[in-house]
C-alpha positions as CSV (number, residue, x, y, z in Angstrom):
1,X,302.4,42.8,106.5
2,X,299.9,40.8,108.6
3,X,296.3,41.3,108.9
4,X,294.8,42.8,112.0
5,X,293.3,40.1,114.3
6,X,290.6,42.5,115.2
7,X,287.5,42.4,112.8
8,X,285.2,45.2,111.9
9,X,282.4,43.7,114.0
10,X,284.7,43.4,117.0
11,X,285.7,46.9,116.7
12,X,282.1,48.2,116.4
13,X,281.1,46.3,119.6
14,X,284.1,47.7,121.5
15,X,283.3,51.3,120.4
16,X,279.7,50.9,121.4
17,X,280.6,49.7,124.8
18,X,283.1,52.5,125.3
19,X,280.4,55.1,124.2
20,X,277.8,53.7,126.6
21,X,280.4,53.7,129.5
22,X,281.2,57.4,128.7
23,X,277.6,58.4,128.6
24,X,276.9,56.6,132.0
25,X,279.8,58.4,133.6
26,X,278.6,61.7,132.3
27,X,275.1,61.1,133.7
28,X,276.6,60.2,137.0
29,X,278.8,63.3,137.2
30,X,275.8,65.5,136.2
31,X,273.7,64.0,139.2
32,X,276.6,64.6,141.5
33,X,276.8,68.2,140.4
34,X,273.1,68.9,140.9
35,X,273.5,67.8,144.6
36,X,271.1,65.9,146.7
37,X,267.7,66.5,145.1
38,X,264.3,65.7,146.7
39,X,264.5,64.8,150.4
40,X,261.7,62.7,152.1
41,X,259.2,65.7,152.5
42,X,259.1,66.4,148.8
43,X,258.3,62.7,148.1
44,X,255.3,62.5,150.5
45,X,251.9,62.8,149.1
46,X,248.7,63.2,151.2
47,X,245.1,62.1,150.5
48,X,242.3,64.4,151.6
49,X,238.8,63.4,152.8
50,X,237.5,63.1,149.2
51,X,240.2,60.7,148.2
52,X,242.2,63.3,146.1
53,X,246.0,63.4,146.3
54,X,247.4,66.6,147.5
55,X,250.8,67.9,148.7
56,X,249.4,69.5,151.9
57,X,249.1,67.4,155.1
58,X,245.5,67.0,156.5
59,X,244.1,69.2,159.3
60,X,244.2,67.0,162.4
61,X,241.6,69.1,164.3
62,X,239.0,67.9,161.9
63,X,239.8,64.2,162.4
64,X,236.9,61.9,162.9
65,X,236.7,58.8,164.8
66,X,235.6,55.6,162.8
67,X,234.7,52.3,164.3
68,X,236.0,49.3,162.3
69,X,232.7,47.5,162.6
70,X,230.8,50.4,160.9
71,X,232.9,50.0,157.7
72,X,231.0,48.2,155.0
73,X,233.1,46.0,152.8
74,X,231.5,45.2,149.5
75,X,228.1,46.0,148.1
76,X,225.0,45.4,150.4
77,X,222.2,43.1,149.3
78,X,219.4,44.7,147.4
79,X,216.9,43.8,150.4
80,X,219.3,45.6,152.7
81,X,219.4,48.7,150.7
82,X,215.6,49.3,150.9
83,X,215.8,50.9,154.4
84,X,215.7,47.4,156.0
85,X,211.9,47.6,155.9
86,X,209.7,44.8,154.9
87,X,207.5,46.3,152.1
88,X,204.0,44.8,151.7
89,X,203.1,44.6,148.1
90,X,199.8,44.1,146.3
91,X,199.0,42.1,143.3
92,X,196.6,39.8,141.4
93,X,197.0,36.0,141.4
94,X,197.4,35.5,137.8
95,X,197.6,31.6,137.7
96,X,196.9,29.1,140.4
97,X,196.9,25.3,140.1
98,X,194.9,23.9,143.0
99,X,196.1,20.3,142.5
100,X,199.8,21.2,142.7
101,X,199.4,24.1,145.1
102,X,201.4,26.9,143.5
103,X,200.8,29.8,141.3
104,X,202.1,33.2,140.1
105,X,201.2,36.6,141.3
106,X,201.5,39.6,139.1
107,X,202.8,42.5,141.0
108,X,200.6,45.7,140.7
109,X,203.7,48.1,140.8
110,X,206.4,46.4,138.9
111,X,204.2,44.0,136.9
112,X,206.6,41.3,137.5
113,X,205.6,37.5,138.0
114,X,206.3,36.3,141.5
115,X,206.1,32.5,142.6
116,X,203.6,31.7,145.4
117,X,203.0,28.4,147.2
118,X,200.0,27.3,149.2
119,X,202.2,26.9,152.4
120,X,202.9,30.7,152.2
121,X,199.3,31.8,152.4
122,X,196.7,32.0,155.0
123,X,193.6,31.3,153.0
124,X,192.3,29.6,150.0
125,X,194.0,31.1,146.8
126,X,192.0,31.2,143.6
127,X,192.9,32.5,140.1
128,X,192.1,36.2,139.8
129,X,191.8,37.2,143.4
130,X,193.6,40.4,144.8
131,X,196.3,39.6,147.3
132,X,198.8,41.4,149.7
133,X,202.2,39.7,150.2
134,X,205.8,40.2,151.0
135,X,208.7,38.8,149.0
136,X,211.9,37.0,149.8
137,X,214.7,35.4,147.8
138,X,213.9,31.8,146.9
139,X,216.1,29.2,145.2
140,X,215.0,30.3,141.7
141,X,214.1,34.0,142.3
142,X,211.5,36.0,144.2
143,X,209.0,34.2,146.2
144,X,205.8,35.5,147.8
145,X,205.4,34.9,151.6
146,X,202.8,35.9,154.1
147,X,200.2,36.0,151.3
148,X,196.8,37.5,152.4
149,X,193.6,37.7,150.3
150,X,192.1,41.2,150.2
């Protein structure tokens, strides 16, 4: 008697493929028996005014008109968030070099050191004097402008 030309490994592969095919056919028949499940209305989700997903459509009577130019994209700059007002600050001139024309003001509220240049002041600055000033963003940080001696 001759040996079978089919090895054990080949039989295993063939049996696995057959089993997989039968399972697939079984799943297909089950789906067919259940009928058409889930029409388009069941698949739609709505978003309410707070951004939460809900299954009920929004009330169109409460719809608000929004202009595209009023939508802010990104985070506003810190200067813009302070009510768009220029705040006059007070402080003491901690260090001032008259030969070079710059110094540093210690803010009375935040106690931070702010750079000042002689071109941004209206009078003669001297170390230790009290000043009023506004701030703006300079190349290396905050810079005092419109400096007035009290």
